[in-house]
C-alpha positions as CSV (number, residue, x, y, z in Angstrom):
1,M,123.2,-99.0,3.1
2,V,122.8,-102.6,4.2
3,K,120.1,-105.3,3.7
4,C,119.4,-107.9,6.3
5,L,119.8,-111.4,4.8
6,S,117.0,-112.8,7.0
7,C,114.1,-110.3,6.7
8,E,115.5,-108.3,3.7
9,Y,114.9,-105.0,5.5
10,T,117.1,-102.2,4.2
11,F,118.5,-99.4,6.3
12,D,121.5,-97.1,6.9
13,D,124.5,-98.5,8.7
14,C,123.9,-96.1,11.6
15,E,120.5,-97.7,12.3
16,L,122.0,-101.1,13.2
17,N,121.6,-102.2,16.8
18,S,125.0,-102.9,18.4
19,K,126.3,-104.7,21.5
20,R,129.9,-104.7,22.8
21,V,131.0,-108.2,23.6
22,S,134.0,-109.3,25.7
23,L,136.2,-112.0,24.2
24,G,138.0,-112.5,27.6
25,D,141.7,-111.8,28.1
26,D,143.8,-111.3,25.0
27,A,146.6,-113.7,24.1
28,W,149.3,-111.5,25.7
29,G,147.6,-111.1,29.1
30,G,147.1,-107.4,28.6
31,G,143.4,-107.5,29.7
32,P,140.1,-108.1,28.1
33,S,139.4,-107.8,24.4
34,Y,136.2,-106.5,23.0
35,I,134.3,-106.6,19.7
36,T,131.2,-104.8,18.6
37,E,128.5,-107.1,17.2
38,Y,125.7,-105.6,15.0
39,Y,122.1,-106.7,14.7
40,C,119.1,-105.9,12.4
41,P,116.7,-103.4,14.1
42,N,113.8,-105.3,12.5
43,C,114.4,-109.0,13.3
44,G,117.7,-109.2,15.3
45,H,119.6,-111.2,12.7
46,D,123.4,-110.5,12.4
47,E,124.2,-111.1,8.7
48,F,124.0,-108.2,6.2
49,E,124.8,-107.4,2.5
50,D,126.3,-104.0,1.7
51,G,124.8,-102.1,-1.2
52,Y,123.0,-99.0,-2.4
53,F,119.8,-97.9,-4.0
54,C,119.5,-97.4,-7.8
55,Y,119.1,-93.8,-8.8
56,L,116.6,-94.6,-11.5
57,C,114.4,-97.4,-10.1
58,D,115.1,-97.1,-6.3
59,E,115.9,-100.9,-6.1
60,F,118.5,-102.2,-3.7
61,I,121.7,-103.3,-5.5
62,E,124.5,-105.3,-3.8
63,N,128.0,-103.8,-4.0
64,G,129.9,-105.0,-7.0
65,E,126.7,-106.0,-8.9
66,F,125.4,-104.4,-12.1
67,H,121.7,-103.8,-12.5
68,F,119.6,-103.1,-15.5
69,C,116.2,-101.5,-15.6
70,E,113.9,-99.3,-17.8
71,G,114.5,-101.1,-21.1
72,D,118.0,-102.5,-20.4
73,R,119.4,-99.2,-19.3
74,L,122.3,-99.6,-16.8
75,C,121.2,-98.2,-13.5
76,Q,123.3,-95.7,-11.6
77,S,124.1,-95.6,-7.9
78,T,122.7,-92.8,-5.7
79,E,126.2,-92.6,-4.3
80,D,127.5,-91.4,-7.8
81,F,125.6,-88.1,-7.4
């Protein structure tokens, strides 16, 4: 799961819009180099936060962040089940 930092829309990674961009010839002269850039399908922004939804309250939680809900009960990730 990712959340757009601009519009705060949440969606699966596979829903991101992508575009292959040429960086020109690589440093060794072996031909063009390419990267894939990803964009929000809602607003077109290109910065995201990885995370997951809480199993108990269905709130988006950023990776590495602890979240408490329902009377200070530590929430669990839907990825744990």
